[in-house]
C-alpha positions in Angstrom: -5.5 -44.5 -15.4 -8.7 -42.5 -15.5 -9.0 -39.0 -14.3 -11.3 -40.0 -11.5 -8.8 -42.5 -10.3 -6.0 -39.9 -10.3 -8.3 -37.5 -8.4 -9.2 -40.1 -5.8 -5.6 -41.0 -5.3 -4.5 -37.3 -5.1 -7.2 -36.5 -2.5 -5.6 -39.1 -0.1 -2.3 -37.3 -0.2 -1.0 -34.8 2.4 -2.0 -31.1 2.1 1.5 -30.1 0.9 1.5 -32.8 -1.8 -2.0 -31.8 -3.0 -0.9 -28.2 -3.1 2.2 -29.1 -5.2 0.1 -31.1 -7.6 -2.5 -28.4 -7.9 0.2 -25.8 -8.6 1.8 -28.0 -11.3 -1.6 -28.7 -12.9 -2.4 -25.0 -13.1 1.0 -24.2 -14.5 0.4 -26.9 -17.2 -2.6 -25.0 -18.5 -0.2 -22.4 -19.8 -2.9 -19.8 -19.8 -1.9 -16.3 -20.8 -3.0 -13.7 -18.2 -5.3 -10.9 -19.3 -2.6 -8.5 -18.1 1.2 -8.4 -18.0 3.0 -8.4 -14.7 6.2 -6.5 -14.2 9.3 -8.5 -13.6 9.3 -7.1 -10.0 5.9 -8.5 -9.3 6.7 -11.8 -10.9 9.7 -12.1 -8.6 7.6 -11.1 -5.6 5.0 -13.8 -6.4 7.6 -16.5 -6.8 9.2 -15.5 -3.5 5.9 -15.5 -1.6 5.0 -19.0 -3.1 8.4 -20.3 -2.0 7.9 -18.9 1.5 4.5 -20.7 1.7 5.9 -23.9 0.3 8.8 -24.1 2.8 6.5 -23.1 5.7 8.3 -19.8 6.4 5.0 -18.0 6.6 1.7 -19.0 8.2 -1.4 -18.8 6.1 -4.6 -17.6 7.8 -8.2 -18.5 6.8 -9.8 -15.7 4.8 -12.6 -15.5 7.4 -10.1 -14.8 10.1 -8.4 -12.0 8.1 -11.7 -10.3 7.3 -12.9 -10.6 10.9 -9.6 -9.0 12.2 -9.8 -6.2 9.6 -13.5 -5.5 10.5 -12.7 -5.4 14.2 -9.9 -3.0 13.6 -12.2 -0.7 11.8 -14.7 -0.6 14.7 
């Protein structure tokens, strides 16, 4: 199967399925970060990702977050 076929098929999946695939693809790159995270931060990141994946938290569009922050400053 060609990469374009895989991409086309993936784009027809649900949002959670696409997010899962994207996450796994990024993990597969095995890129070393330019900095080291402490074990505490790694644990925090994993916990937050799990909360997103299971729907425990609601994600907000960046535009909405910045608008709210700007309005609070005014």
